C-alpha positions in Angstrom: 33.7 -30.5 39.0 32.7 -30.3 42.7 29.9 -31.9 44.6 27.7 -30.4 47.3 28.5 -32.6 50.3 27.7 -31.3 53.8 30.7 -31.0 56.2 31.5 -34.2 57.9 29.2 -36.2 55.6 31.8 -38.8 54.8 31.2 -38.4 51.1 33.6 -37.4 48.4 35.0 -33.9 49.2 34.3 -30.8 47.1 36.7 -30.5 44.3 37.3 -34.3 43.9 37.0 -36.0 40.6 33.6 -37.0 39.3 34.5 -40.7 39.5 35.3 -42.5 42.8 38.9 -43.8 43.2 39.2 -47.3 41.9 35.8 -47.3 40.3 35.5 -48.9 36.9 31.7 -49.2 37.0 31.1 -45.8 35.4 32.2 -44.3 32.1 35.0 -41.8 32.0 32.4 -39.0 32.0 31.5 -39.7 35.6 28.3 -40.8 37.4 25.1 -41.6 35.7 22.5 -38.8 35.5 19.9 -38.4 38.3 16.4 -39.9 37.8 14.2 -37.9 35.4 11.2 -38.2 37.7 10.6 -37.4 41.4 10.6 -40.2 44.0 7.3 -41.8 45.1 5.0 -39.4 46.8 4.3 -41.8 49.7 6.9 -41.6 52.6 7.4 -45.1 54.0 6.8 -45.7 57.7 9.9 -45.5 59.9 11.2 -48.8 61.3 9.6 -49.7 64.6 12.8 -49.8 66.6 16.0 -48.2 65.4 17.9 -49.6 68.4 17.6 -53.2 67.0 18.8 -52.4 63.5 21.8 -54.1 62.0 24.9 -52.2 61.0 24.5 -50.7 57.5 27.3 -51.9 55.2 28.0 -51.8 51.5 26.7 -55.3 50.9 23.3 -54.4 52.4 23.1 -51.2 50.4 24.1 -52.7 47.0 20.6 -54.1 46.4 19.3 -50.5 46.4 21.7 -49.1 43.7 19.7 -47.3 41.0 16.5 -47.6 42.9 14.4 -45.1 44.9 15.6 -45.5 48.5 14.3 -43.9 51.6 17.0 -43.3 54.2 16.8 -42.6 58.0 19.9 -41.1 59.6 21.1 -41.4 63.1 20.5 -37.7 63.7 16.7 -38.2 63.0 16.6 -36.8 59.5 15.2 -38.8 56.6 15.0 -38.3 52.9 14.6 -39.9 49.4 17.9 -41.0 47.9 18.9 -42.5 44.6 22.2 -44.3 45.2 24.6 -44.9 42.2 27.8 -45.9 44.0 28.7 -47.6 47.2 32.2 -48.1 48.6 33.4 -49.8 51.8 32.4 -46.8 54.0 30.3 -44.4 51.9 27.4 -44.2 49.5 26.9 -41.6 46.8 24.0 -40.7 44.6 21.3 -38.1 44.3 19.2 -36.7 47.2 15.7 -35.3 46.6 15.4 -31.8 48.0 11.7 -31.5 47.4 12.1 -30.0 43.9 15.1 -31.6 42.2 17.8 -34.3 42.6 21.1 -33.1 44.0 24.4 -35.0 44.0 25.1 -36.2 47.6 27.3 -38.6 49.5 27.5 -39.8 53.1 29.1 -42.3 55.4 27.3 -45.5 55.8 27.7 -45.3 59.6 25.4 -42.3 59.6 22.5 -44.4 58.3 20.4 -46.2 60.8 18.0 -47.7 58.3 16.8 -47.6 54.7 14.3 -49.2 52.4 14.3 -49.2 48.6 11.6 -49.6 46.0 
């Protein structure tokens, strides 16, 4: 099974197994399914000053696992995300594309800020 990760995303590469190395949090079948509903319709306000944000690490992201999370990236993009796994350097889950949830992963150092609901 392969996953649609953008080049250089820092996520799990296409063709990798459906379960992260060393993970025992998920059943042998792989990751949990995506949410069955879309994310909230309200887009949260961006943080007032990205320059003063703390480094995003796995500890700060764990509280958002299995919750609707809005993510702002260093490149200026933002999107709804439903994280299901976080490692030391990456986070994986489902990204809302406006119509459906797609499996997605990225490096934590690409995230400038996030908020979860």
